[in-house]
DSSP file (Angstrom, degrees, kcal/mol; ACC not computed):
  #  RESIDUE AA STRUCTURE BP1 BP2  ACC     N-H-->O    O-->H-N    N-H-->O    O-->H-N    TCO  KAPPA ALPHA  PHI   PSI    X-CA   Y-CA   Z-CA
    1    1 A M              0   0    0      0, 0.0     2,-0.4     0, 0.0    54,-0.0   0.000 360.0 360.0 360.0 134.4  -29.3  -43.0    6.1
    2    2 A I        -     0   0    0      0, 0.0    54,-2.4     0, 0.0    55,-0.4  -0.825 360.0-170.2-100.2 133.9  -30.6  -44.8    9.2
    3    3 A K  E     -A   55   0A   0     -2,-0.4     2,-0.3    52,-0.3    52,-0.2  -0.876  17.2-134.3-119.6 153.8  -34.2  -46.2    9.2
    4    4 A L  E     -A   54   0A   0     50,-2.9    50,-1.0    -2,-0.3     2,-0.1  -0.792  35.8-103.6 -97.2 149.7  -36.3  -47.6   11.9
    5    5 A I        -     0   0    0     -2,-0.3    47,-0.1    48,-0.2    -1,-0.0  -0.429  43.5-100.4 -70.4 148.5  -38.3  -50.8   11.2
    6    6 A N        -     0   0    0     -2,-0.1     2,-0.3    45,-0.1    47,-0.1  -0.333  42.5-179.4 -69.5 153.0  -42.0  -50.3   10.6
    7    7 A S     >  -     0   0    0     45,-0.3     4,-2.5    40,-0.3     5,-0.2  -0.951  31.6-142.6-156.4 131.6  -44.4  -51.0   13.4
    8    8 A R  H  > S+     0   0    0     -2,-0.3     4,-2.4    42,-0.2     5,-0.2   0.918 107.0  48.4 -61.3 -44.0  -48.2  -50.8   13.6
    9    9 A E  H  > S+     0   0    0      2,-0.2     4,-2.3     1,-0.2    -1,-0.2   0.902 110.7  51.0 -64.3 -41.3  -48.1  -49.5   17.1
   10   10 A F  H  > S+     0   0    0      2,-0.2     4,-2.2     1,-0.2    -1,-0.2   0.934 111.6  47.7 -60.6 -47.2  -45.5  -46.9   16.3
   11   11 A G  H  X S+     0   0    0     -4,-2.5     4,-2.4     1,-0.2    -2,-0.2   0.893 110.5  51.4 -61.9 -41.3  -47.6  -45.7   13.3
   12   12 A Q  H  X S+     0   0    0     -4,-2.4     4,-2.6     2,-0.2    -1,-0.2   0.894 108.8  51.8 -63.7 -39.2  -50.7  -45.5   15.5
   13   13 A N  H  X S+     0   0    0     -4,-2.3     4,-2.4    60,-0.2    -2,-0.2   0.927 110.1  48.2 -62.4 -44.7  -48.8  -43.5   18.1
   14   14 A I  H  X S+     0   0    0     -4,-2.2     4,-2.7    59,-0.2    -2,-0.2   0.918 112.0  49.9 -62.2 -42.8  -47.7  -41.0   15.4
   15   15 A Q  H  X S+     0   0    0     -4,-2.4     4,-2.8     2,-0.2     5,-0.2   0.927 110.2  49.8 -62.4 -44.6  -51.2  -40.7   14.0
   16   16 A K  H  X S+     0   0    0     -4,-2.6     4,-2.2     1,-0.2    -1,-0.2   0.911 112.5  47.4 -60.3 -43.3  -52.6  -40.1   17.5
   17   17 A I  H  X S+     0   0    0     -4,-2.4     4,-1.2     2,-0.2    -1,-0.2   0.936 112.3  49.6 -64.1 -45.9  -50.1  -37.4   18.2
   18   18 A R  H ><>S+     0   0    0     -4,-2.7     5,-2.1     1,-0.2     3,-0.6   0.931 112.6  46.8 -58.8 -46.9  -50.7  -35.8   14.8
   19   19 A L  H ><5S+     0   0    0     -4,-2.8     3,-1.3     1,-0.2    -1,-0.2   0.869 107.3  56.8 -65.1 -36.4  -54.5  -35.8   15.3
   20   20 A S  H 3<5S+     0   0    0     -4,-2.2    -1,-0.2     1,-0.3    -2,-0.2   0.754 106.6  51.1 -66.6 -22.2  -54.1  -34.4   18.8
   21   21 A R  T <<5S-     0   0    0     -4,-1.2    -1,-0.3    -3,-0.6    -2,-0.2   0.459 115.6-118.6 -90.5  -3.2  -52.2  -31.4   17.3
   22   22 A G  T < 5 +     0   0    0     -3,-1.3     2,-0.3    -4,-0.3    -3,-0.2   0.791  65.4 142.7  72.8  28.5  -55.0  -30.9   14.8
   23   23 A L      < -     0   0    0     -5,-2.1    -1,-0.2     4,-0.0     2,-0.2  -0.792  43.8-140.5-105.2 144.3  -52.7  -31.5   11.8
   24   24 A T     >  -     0   0    0     -2,-0.3     4,-2.2     1,-0.1     5,-0.2  -0.472  33.4-106.8 -85.3 168.2  -53.5  -33.3    8.5
   25   25 A Q  H  > S+     0   0    0      1,-0.2     4,-2.8     2,-0.2     5,-0.2   0.905 122.7  54.2 -61.0 -39.8  -51.0  -35.6    6.9
   26   26 A E  H  > S+     0   0    0      1,-0.2     4,-2.4     2,-0.2    -1,-0.2   0.909 109.1  46.8 -62.0 -42.8  -50.5  -32.9    4.3
   27   27 A Q  H  > S+     0   0    0      2,-0.2     4,-2.2     1,-0.2    -1,-0.2   0.890 112.6  50.3 -66.6 -38.7  -49.7  -30.3    6.9
   28   28 A T  H  X S+     0   0    0     -4,-2.2     4,-2.3     2,-0.2    -2,-0.2   0.933 111.8  46.8 -64.5 -46.2  -47.4  -32.7    8.7
   29   29 A V  H  X S+     0   0    0     -4,-2.8     4,-2.7     1,-0.2    -2,-0.2   0.902 110.6  53.0 -62.8 -41.6  -45.5  -33.5    5.6
   30   30 A A  H  X S+     0   0    0     -4,-2.4     4,-2.0    -5,-0.2    -1,-0.2   0.904 109.3  49.8 -60.6 -40.8  -45.2  -29.8    4.7
   31   31 A G  H  X S+     0   0    0     -4,-2.2     4,-1.1     2,-0.2    -2,-0.2   0.907 111.2  48.1 -64.1 -41.8  -43.7  -29.2    8.1
   32   32 A L  H  <>S+     0   0    0     -4,-2.3     5,-2.4     1,-0.2     3,-0.3   0.895 109.8  52.9 -64.8 -39.4  -41.2  -32.0    7.7
   33   33 A Q  H ><5S+     0   0    0     -4,-2.7     3,-1.5     1,-0.2    -1,-0.2   0.878 104.6  55.1 -64.5 -37.4  -40.3  -30.7    4.2
   34   34 A L  H 3<5S+     0   0    0     -4,-2.0    -1,-0.2     1,-0.3    -2,-0.2   0.805 105.3  54.3 -63.9 -27.4  -39.7  -27.2    5.7
   35   35 A L  T 3<5S-     0   0    0     -4,-1.1    -1,-0.3    -3,-0.3    -2,-0.2   0.461 132.7 -93.7 -84.8  -1.1  -37.2  -28.9    8.0
   36   36 A G  T < 5S+     0   0    0     -3,-1.5    -3,-0.2     1,-0.3    -2,-0.1   0.471  79.0 137.6 107.7   3.1  -35.4  -30.5    5.0
   37   37 A S      < -     0   0    0     -5,-2.4    -1,-0.3    -6,-0.1    -2,-0.1  -0.619  44.7-152.6 -82.8 140.1  -37.1  -33.9    4.6
   38   38 A P        +     0   0    0      0, 0.0    -1,-0.1     0, 0.0    -5,-0.1   0.225  47.8 142.4 -90.3  15.7  -37.9  -35.0    1.1
   39   39 A I        -     0   0    0    -10,-0.1     2,-0.2     1,-0.1    -6,-0.1  -0.196  39.8-145.8 -60.8 144.4  -40.8  -37.2    2.5
   40   40 A S     >  -     0   0    0      1,-0.1     4,-2.3    -7,-0.0     5,-0.2  -0.642  24.3-112.0-103.5 166.6  -44.0  -37.5    0.4
   41   41 A R  H  > S+     0   0    0     -2,-0.2     4,-2.6     1,-0.2     5,-0.2   0.883 117.9  53.6 -65.8 -37.4  -47.5  -37.8    1.8
   42   42 A S  H  > S+     0   0    0      2,-0.2     4,-1.7     1,-0.2    -1,-0.2   0.892 109.9  47.2 -66.2 -38.0  -47.8  -41.3    0.5
   43   43 A T  H  > S+     0   0    0      2,-0.2     4,-1.6     1,-0.2    -2,-0.2   0.916 112.2  50.1 -66.4 -43.2  -44.6  -42.3    2.3
   44   44 A Y  H  X S+     0   0    0     -4,-2.3     4,-2.1     1,-0.2    -2,-0.2   0.903 107.4  54.7 -61.3 -40.9  -45.8  -40.7    5.5
   45   45 A S  H  X S+     0   0    0     -4,-2.6     4,-1.7     1,-0.2    -1,-0.2   0.889 104.8  53.6 -59.8 -40.9  -49.1  -42.5    5.2
   46   46 A L  H  <>S+     0   0    0     -4,-1.7     5,-2.4     1,-0.2     6,-1.5   0.873 106.7  52.7 -62.0 -37.4  -47.3  -45.8    5.0
   47   47 A I  H ><5S+     0   0    0     -4,-1.6     3,-1.3     4,-0.2   -40,-0.3   0.933 108.3  49.8 -63.5 -46.1  -45.5  -45.0    8.2
   48   48 A E  H 3<5S+     0   0    0     -4,-2.1    -1,-0.2     1,-0.3    -2,-0.2   0.815 111.1  49.3 -64.7 -30.2  -48.8  -44.2   10.0
   49   49 A T  T 3<5S-     0   0    0     -4,-1.7    -1,-0.3    -5,-0.2    -2,-0.2   0.478 115.3-115.4 -87.4  -1.3  -50.3  -47.5    8.8
   50   50 A G  T < 5S+     0   0    0     -3,-1.3   -42,-0.2    -4,-0.4    -3,-0.2   0.638  91.8 104.4  79.2  14.3  -47.2  -49.5   10.0
   51   51 A K  S   <S+     0   0    0     -5,-2.4     2,-0.3    -6,-0.2    -4,-0.2   0.476  70.1  58.9-104.4  -5.3  -46.3  -50.5    6.4
   52   52 A G  S    S-     0   0    0     -6,-1.5   -45,-0.3    -8,-0.1     2,-0.2  -0.920  77.3-119.2-127.9 151.7  -43.4  -48.1    5.9
   53   53 A N        -     0   0    0     -2,-0.3     2,-0.4   -47,-0.1   -48,-0.2  -0.497  24.0-139.8 -81.4 155.2  -40.1  -47.4    7.5
   54   54 A V  E     -A    4   0A   0    -50,-1.0   -50,-2.9    -2,-0.2     2,-0.2  -0.960  13.5-125.7-117.8 135.5  -39.2  -44.1    9.0
   55   55 A F  E >>  -A    3   0A   0     -2,-0.4     4,-1.9   -52,-0.2     3,-0.6  -0.552  20.1-126.5 -73.1 142.0  -35.9  -42.4    8.7
   56   56 A V  H 3> S+     0   0    0    -54,-2.4     4,-2.2     1,-0.3     5,-0.2   0.883 112.4  57.3 -56.2 -39.0  -34.3  -41.4   12.0
   57   57 A S  H 3> S+     0   0    0    -55,-0.4     4,-1.8     1,-0.2    -1,-0.3   0.853 105.5  50.3 -62.8 -33.9  -34.0  -37.8   10.7
   58   58 A D  H <> S+     0   0    0     -3,-0.6     4,-2.7     2,-0.2    -1,-0.2   0.853 107.1  54.1 -71.6 -33.7  -37.8  -37.7   10.0
   59   59 A L  H  X S+     0   0    0     -4,-1.9     4,-2.3     2,-0.2    -2,-0.2   0.905 107.9  49.9 -64.3 -40.3  -38.4  -38.9   13.6
   60   60 A V  H  X S+     0   0    0     -4,-2.2     4,-1.9     2,-0.2    -2,-0.2   0.913 111.5  49.4 -61.4 -42.6  -36.3  -36.0   14.8
   61   61 A G  H  X S+     0   0    0     -4,-1.8     4,-3.0     1,-0.2    -2,-0.2   0.898 109.3  50.8 -63.6 -41.6  -38.4  -33.7   12.6
   62   62 A L  H  X S+     0   0    0     -4,-2.7     4,-3.0     2,-0.2     5,-0.3   0.889 107.2  54.4 -64.0 -38.9  -41.6  -35.2   13.9
   63   63 A K  H  X>S+     0   0    0     -4,-2.3     4,-1.4     2,-0.2     5,-1.2   0.927 113.5  42.2 -58.9 -44.8  -40.4  -34.6   17.5
   64   64 A K  H  <5S+     0   0    0     -4,-1.9    -2,-0.2     2,-0.2    -1,-0.2   0.931 116.5  47.6 -67.0 -46.1  -39.8  -31.0   16.7
   65   65 A L  H  <5S+     0   0    0     -4,-3.0    -2,-0.2     1,-0.2    -1,-0.2   0.898 120.8  35.9 -63.7 -43.1  -43.0  -30.5   14.7
   66   66 A F  H  <5S-     0   0    0     -4,-3.0    -1,-0.2    -5,-0.2    -2,-0.2   0.633  99.7-135.5 -86.6 -15.3  -45.2  -32.2   17.3
   67   67 A N  T  <5 +     0   0    0     -4,-1.4     2,-0.3    -5,-0.3    -3,-0.2   0.958  57.9 131.1  57.2  54.9  -43.2  -30.8   20.3
   68   68 A V      < -     0   0    0     -5,-1.2    -1,-0.2    -6,-0.2     2,-0.2  -0.847  61.9-101.9-129.1 165.3  -43.2  -34.1   22.2
   69   69 A D    >   -     0   0    0     -2,-0.3     3,-1.4     1,-0.1     4,-0.4  -0.546  36.9-112.8 -80.5 155.4  -40.7  -36.4   23.9
   70   70 A Y  G >> S+     0   0    0      1,-0.3     3,-1.6    -2,-0.2     4,-0.7   0.820 112.3  72.7 -59.1 -30.6  -39.5  -39.4   22.0
   71   71 A D  G >4 S+     0   0    0      1,-0.3     3,-0.9     2,-0.2     4,-0.4   0.828  85.9  65.5 -53.7 -33.0  -41.3  -41.6   24.6
   72   72 A E  G X4 S+     0   0    0     -3,-1.4     3,-0.6     1,-0.3    -1,-0.3   0.824  97.4  54.2 -61.1 -31.8  -44.6  -40.6   23.0
   73   73 A F  G <4 S+     0   0    0     -3,-1.6    -1,-0.3    -4,-0.4   -60,-0.2   0.755 112.2  43.4 -72.5 -24.0  -43.7  -42.4   19.8
   74   74 A F  G X< S+     0   0    0     -3,-0.9     3,-1.7    -4,-0.7    -1,-0.2   0.260  76.7 138.2-111.2  10.9  -43.0  -45.7   21.5
   75   75 A K  T <  S+     0   0    0     -3,-0.6   -62,-0.1    -4,-0.4    -3,-0.0  -0.339  77.4   6.5 -59.8 132.9  -45.9  -46.0   24.0
   76   76 A G  T 3  S+     0   0    0      1,-0.2    -1,-0.3    -2,-0.0   -67,-0.1   0.512  88.9 137.3  76.1   4.9  -47.4  -49.5   24.2
   77   77 A I    <   -     0   0    0     -3,-1.7    -1,-0.2   -68,-0.1    -3,-0.0  -0.757  53.7-126.8 -86.8 122.1  -44.7  -51.1   22.0
   78   78 A P        -     0   0    0      0, 0.0    -1,-0.0     0, 0.0    -3,-0.0  -0.287   2.0-137.6 -67.5 151.6  -43.7  -54.4   23.5
   79   79 A T  S    S+     0   0    0      2,-0.0     2,-0.2     0, 0.0    -2,-0.0   0.672  81.8  83.8 -82.5 -17.5  -40.0  -55.1   24.1
   80   80 A S              0   0    0      1,-0.1     0, 0.0     0, 0.0     0, 0.0  -0.542 360.0 360.0 -84.4 154.5  -40.3  -58.6   22.8
   81   81 A R              0   0    0     -2,-0.2    -1,-0.1     0, 0.0    -2,-0.0   0.427 360.0 360.0 -94.0 360.0  -40.1  -59.4   19.1
């Protein structure tokens, strides 16, 4: 399984997108689970706060669920480390 490193900006972007779609964390997790992800709400919450890693497969699921381009997840993230 491939994971992305956690990032506060990345998590904030996901949260903004979720809220713009009018979804709760529970609804988002339920949607991901329907797509085959075993993610829990607590794990998803860690991703939004920038404290948890996200699986690439969950990022693909979020793209489908939110109906956005991948660029939306990475807005404002600096290229320097």
